N, C-alpha and C positions, 0 to 999 in steps of 0.2 A: 504494500500500500504506500509506503514512503517513496519507493522508486518512481512511481508514476508521476507525482507532482514534480520531482527533481528532473526527470527526463523531459517533461513538458516545459518546465522552466528553461532547461538547457536548449531545447529546440527553439523556443521563442527568442532566447538570447542570440543564438546563431543566426536566426532569420533577421533579427533586428540589425545585427552586425553586417550581414550581407547587404541589406537595404542601404545602410549608411555608406558602405564601400561603393556600391553602384552609383549612389547619388553623388558622392565625391568625384568619382571618375567622370561622370557626365558633366559636372560643373567645371572640372579642371580644363576640359576641352574648350568650354565657353570662355574661361578666364584667359587662356592663351590668345584667343582671337580678339578679345576686347582689351588686352593689355595696353595697346597703343592708344586706344580711345579714352582710357581712364584719366581722370584729373587727379592731381596729387591730393592727399588727405588734407583736410582743413588745417591750417597752420604750417603746412609744408610748402616748400618752394617749387615752382615749375622748373627751376634751373637745376635741380638735383639735390642730393643729400647734403653736400657741403654747404649749400645755401640755407638748409633747414636748421642748421646749428647756429649758435650765437645768441646774442641778446634779443629779446622780444619787445621790451618796453620802449616806448617812444623816447627819443632823446630830447633834452631841453638845453637851451643855451645857458651855460653856467657862469656866474660871476667869479672873478678871480683867476680865470684861466690865463695862460701866457699870451702875450701879444704876438701872434703869428699870423702872417698872411702868405698864403700859397695860392696864387691865382690859377683857377681852373676854368675850363669851358663850361660855363653855366650862365643862363640869363637871369637866374633868380638870386637875388642878394642874400636871401635867407639860407639858401643852399650853400652859398659861398661862406657864410658865417659858420655853418655847421662843419664844412670842410676844414676851415681854419682851426676850429675847436678840436676836430679830430687829429689834425697834425700836431697841435699843441699837446694833446693827450698822448700821442705816440712819443713825443719828446720826453714826457714824464713817465713813460712806461705804464701808462694806464690803458692797456690794450683792450680790455673789455669795454670800457667807456668809449675808447676811440672807435671801436667797431660800431657801437651804438650810434655815434655821431655820423659815421660814414653811411650807415644804413638809413639814417634820417635824410641825408643828402639824396639818396636814391628815391626815398619816398616823395621828396619835394620835386626832384628833377631826375626822372628815370634815365635820362640821356647823359647824365654826368658820369662819363666813363672812368674818370679818375677816382670816383668813390669806390670802385672795385679794387683799384690799386691800394687805396687806403685800408680796405677790409683785409686784403692780402697782407699788407704790412702789419696789421694788428694781429695777425695769426702767425707770427714768427715762430711760435712754439708748436704749431700744428701744420707741418709741411703739406700734408694731403689737402687740407682745406685751402691753404694759401695757394697751392698749385692749381686747384680747380677754379678758384676765384680769379686769380691773375689771368687764367686762360680766357675767362669771360671778358676781361678788360682787353686782352690782345685781340679778340674777335672784333671789338668795337673801336679799335685805336685809330681807324681812318678818319673819324669825325672829331679828332682833337688837334690841338696845336702841336708843332714840332717838339717843343719842350716836354709836353705831357707824353707824347708818343715815346720819347727817349726814356722817360721814367718807367713807363709801362714795359717797354722792350727790355730794359735792364733787369727788372724784377722777373719778367717772364723768362728771360734767358737763364737767370739764376735757378729757377725751379725746373724748367724743362730740360736743361742740360743734364740734370740728374738722371732723367729717364734715358737720355741718349748715351750715357756713359756705360758701356757694356762691361767694362773691366771692374766696375765698382764705383761707389760714390766717393769723390774727392771733394768734400765740402769746403775745405780750405781753399782749393783752387777756384771753386765756384764763388766763394766769398771774395777772393782777390779780384776776380773778373767783375763782380758786382761793384766793388769799390772803384775799379778803373772806369766802368761805365758811368758811375756817378761823377767821378772826376771829370770825365769828358763833358758831362752836362754843365758842370761848373765852368769849364773853359769856354764852352759855347755860349753860355748865358751867365756871364760874371756878375750881372746885377741881381741875380736870383739868390737871396740869402739862404734858401733851403738847400 
């Protein structure tokens, strides 16, 4: 008498498991075809995982920040103020807040390519994110001034040359090359204090 309910329960369990397995198999085929049409989850970036990380709160202009001016291609004076604040925060090693300021620049002016450069600079301790983000700036560098393009190319070369080096990463050499690239910017634009 005890065996009957147990075997009945076992058969129901097996039948339910098979139903779930068949349902998952049919849905996985639909998922593969719809993958390209899916929008990212709310709160995630359409640009990829590297853009989904970082600060989420809106930046504000803070009193007492250093007096820095780094002219960028934007028509919005507020975006320029946030960019200047972000550069000042980079100088103070306030990387999280700098990224927040550069993200605010993009919120105000999505076409301000140098904001991607700023976010990459703020991710000095996260090479994967910095590499992905500076790649976005490199894609859009044709719409900026020569000076801005040189900043973007210098940082882009620093991160992408790591991928191209098949013998292993020589970070010291990449860093020396980055310093040389920035020195060339100084020689080309001596009036630029940055």
